[in-house]
C-alpha positions as CSV (number, residue, x, y, z in Angstrom):
1,X,54.8,129.7,-234.0
2,X,51.3,130.9,-234.1
3,X,51.4,131.7,-230.4
4,X,54.6,133.7,-230.8
5,X,53.1,135.8,-233.6
6,X,49.9,136.3,-231.5
7,X,52.0,137.5,-228.5
8,X,54.0,140.0,-230.7
9,X,50.8,141.4,-232.1
10,X,49.2,141.5,-228.6
11,X,52.2,143.4,-227.2
12,X,52.0,146.1,-229.9
13,X,49.1,146.0,-232.3
14,X,50.5,148.8,-234.4
15,X,53.6,146.8,-235.1
16,X,54.4,146.5,-238.8
17,X,53.9,143.2,-240.6
18,X,57.3,143.8,-242.1
19,X,59.1,144.1,-238.8
20,X,57.6,140.9,-237.2
21,X,59.5,138.5,-239.4
22,X,62.8,140.2,-238.5
23,X,62.0,139.7,-234.7
24,X,61.1,136.1,-235.1
25,X,63.6,135.3,-237.8
26,X,61.1,133.7,-240.2
27,X,60.0,134.7,-243.7
28,X,57.5,137.5,-244.4
29,X,55.4,135.0,-246.4
30,X,55.0,132.7,-243.3
31,X,54.0,135.6,-241.1
32,X,51.4,136.7,-243.6
33,X,49.9,133.2,-243.8
34,X,49.8,132.9,-240.0
35,X,48.2,136.3,-239.5
36,X,45.6,135.7,-242.3
37,X,44.7,132.0,-241.9
38,X,45.5,131.1,-238.3
39,X,44.9,134.3,-236.4
40,X,42.3,135.5,-239.0
41,X,43.3,139.1,-238.9
42,X,42.8,141.4,-241.9
43,X,45.1,144.2,-242.6
44,X,43.6,147.5,-243.6
45,X,44.5,151.2,-243.9
46,X,42.3,153.7,-242.2
47,X,41.2,156.2,-244.7
48,X,39.4,159.5,-244.4
49,X,35.8,159.5,-245.7
50,X,33.9,162.3,-247.5
51,X,31.2,164.2,-245.8
52,X,28.0,164.2,-247.9
53,X,25.9,167.3,-248.0
54,X,22.1,166.9,-248.2
55,X,22.1,168.2,-251.8
56,X,24.8,165.6,-252.8
57,X,22.8,162.8,-251.2
58,X,19.7,163.8,-253.1
59,X,21.6,164.0,-256.4
60,X,23.2,160.6,-255.8
61,X,19.8,159.1,-255.0
62,X,18.3,160.4,-258.2
63,X,21.2,159.1,-260.3
64,X,20.9,155.6,-258.6
65,X,17.2,155.5,-259.3
66,X,17.8,156.4,-263.0
67,X,20.6,153.8,-263.3
68,X,18.4,151.1,-261.7
69,X,15.5,151.9,-264.0
70,X,17.9,151.7,-267.1
71,X,19.2,148.3,-265.8
72,X,15.7,146.9,-265.3
73,X,14.5,147.9,-268.8
74,X,17.5,147.8,-271.2
75,X,16.8,149.2,-274.7
76,X,15.8,146.7,-277.3
77,X,17.6,147.5,-280.5
78,X,15.2,145.7,-282.9
79,X,12.2,147.8,-281.6
80,X,13.7,151.2,-282.6
81,X,11.6,153.3,-284.9
82,X,12.8,153.3,-288.4
83,X,12.9,156.8,-290.0
84,X,11.3,157.1,-293.4
85,X,13.8,158.4,-296.0
């Protein structure tokens, strides 16, 4: 069964995971298990990324540094100054 699924994928790598079970007359669940565990393929959707301008990179870098600083030294609530009333 694994070899049949591998052949179908090799013939047409763009073939849908939903159409393969219909061709081989098996369940969708079985095909997904074979592809994931036996063949060890991972399904993904190609997505468009975002171009980062130099200014945006700099701003992100500054925010990350600030966040890391805050995470390294969290505020201690019992050391806050008490205002005199």
